C-alpha positions as CSV (number, residue, x, y, z in Angstrom):
1,X,16.1,-10.1,16.6
2,X,15.0,-6.7,15.4
3,X,12.2,-6.3,12.9
4,X,13.7,-5.6,9.4
5,X,11.0,-3.1,8.8
6,X,11.0,-0.9,11.9
7,X,11.1,2.7,10.8
8,X,11.8,1.6,7.2
9,X,8.4,1.4,5.5
10,X,9.9,1.7,2.0
11,X,11.9,-1.3,2.6
12,X,8.9,-3.6,2.8
13,X,7.7,-2.1,-0.5
14,X,11.2,-2.8,-2.1
15,X,11.2,-6.5,-0.7
16,X,7.9,-7.0,-2.4
17,X,9.2,-5.4,-5.6
18,X,12.0,-7.8,-5.7
19,X,9.7,-10.8,-4.8
20,X,7.4,-9.7,-7.7
21,X,10.3,-9.5,-10.1
22,X,11.3,-13.2,-9.4
23,X,7.7,-14.3,-9.5
24,X,7.3,-15.1,-5.8
25,X,5.0,-12.3,-4.5
26,X,1.9,-14.0,-3.4
27,X,-1.3,-12.7,-5.1
28,X,-2.8,-11.4,-1.8
29,X,0.2,-9.2,-1.1
30,X,0.0,-7.9,-4.6
31,X,-3.7,-7.2,-4.3
32,X,-3.2,-5.6,-0.8
33,X,-0.5,-3.3,-2.2
34,X,-2.7,-2.3,-5.2
35,X,-5.5,-1.5,-2.8
36,X,-3.1,0.6,-0.8
37,X,-1.8,2.8,-3.6
38,X,-3.7,5.9,-2.6
39,X,-2.0,5.7,0.8
40,X,1.3,4.9,-0.8
41,X,0.9,8.0,-3.1
42,X,0.4,10.2,0.0
43,X,3.2,8.5,2.1
44,X,5.9,8.7,-0.6
45,X,4.7,11.7,-2.5
46,X,4.4,9.7,-5.8
47,X,1.8,8.7,-8.2
48,X,1.0,5.5,-10.2
49,X,1.0,1.8,-9.3
50,X,3.1,0.6,-6.4
51,X,5.7,-0.9,-8.7
52,X,6.2,2.6,-10.3
53,X,6.6,4.2,-7.0
54,X,9.5,1.8,-6.2
55,X,11.0,2.5,-9.6
56,X,10.6,6.2,-9.4
57,X,11.9,6.6,-5.8
58,X,15.0,4.6,-6.6
59,X,15.6,6.0,-10.1
60,X,15.4,2.6,-11.7
61,X,15.8,2.3,-15.5
62,X,13.3,0.5,-17.7
63,X,13.9,-3.2,-17.4
64,X,14.9,-3.4,-13.7
65,X,12.6,-6.2,-12.9
66,X,13.9,-8.3,-15.8
67,X,17.5,-7.5,-14.5
68,X,16.5,-8.8,-11.0
69,X,14.9,-11.9,-12.5
70,X,18.1,-12.6,-14.5
71,X,20.2,-12.4,-11.3
72,X,17.6,-14.8,-9.5
73,X,17.6,-17.3,-12.5
74,X,21.4,-17.4,-12.7
75,X,22.0,-17.6,-9.1
76,X,19.2,-20.2,-8.6
77,X,20.8,-22.5,-11.1
78,X,24.2,-22.2,-9.3
79,X,22.6,-22.7,-5.9
80,X,20.7,-25.8,-6.8
81,X,23.9,-27.2,-8.3
82,X,25.9,-26.5,-5.2
83,X,23.3,-27.2,-2.5
84,X,21.0,-29.8,-4.1
85,X,17.7,-27.9,-3.4
86,X,15.9,-24.7,-4.4
87,X,17.0,-21.4,-2.8
88,X,14.5,-19.5,-0.6
89,X,13.1,-16.6,-2.5
90,X,12.8,-14.5,0.8
91,X,16.4,-15.0,1.6
92,X,17.4,-14.1,-1.9
93,X,15.4,-11.0,-1.6
94,X,16.9,-9.9,1.7
95,X,20.5,-10.7,0.5
96,X,19.8,-8.9,-2.9
97,X,18.5,-5.6,-1.2
98,X,21.0,-5.7,1.5
99,X,23.7,-5.9,-1.0
100,X,22.6,-3.5,-3.6
101,X,20.4,-1.0,-1.5
102,X,22.0,-0.6,1.9
103,X,19.5,0.7,4.3
């Protein structure tokens, strides 16, 4: 199995963005990303908080995190009804990104 992030550093940031939008980004990762912002500014030639870097690089409109959350909430309800258990946030993130942002 290949590492999802090999030669794709922005993909990790995008995964974190989606996890954050659905309320499943752990506080340590959020703090680590915030601490890394100066390096992210340099790496991605951008300014601002890490979330803004993702939004800027992908040309997201205001409200993108809310739109992602809505997809999660609607899909979550259907998943629970069909499967009888909660969906995995990480799996949702991978599927959402692979479907909407092929890499």
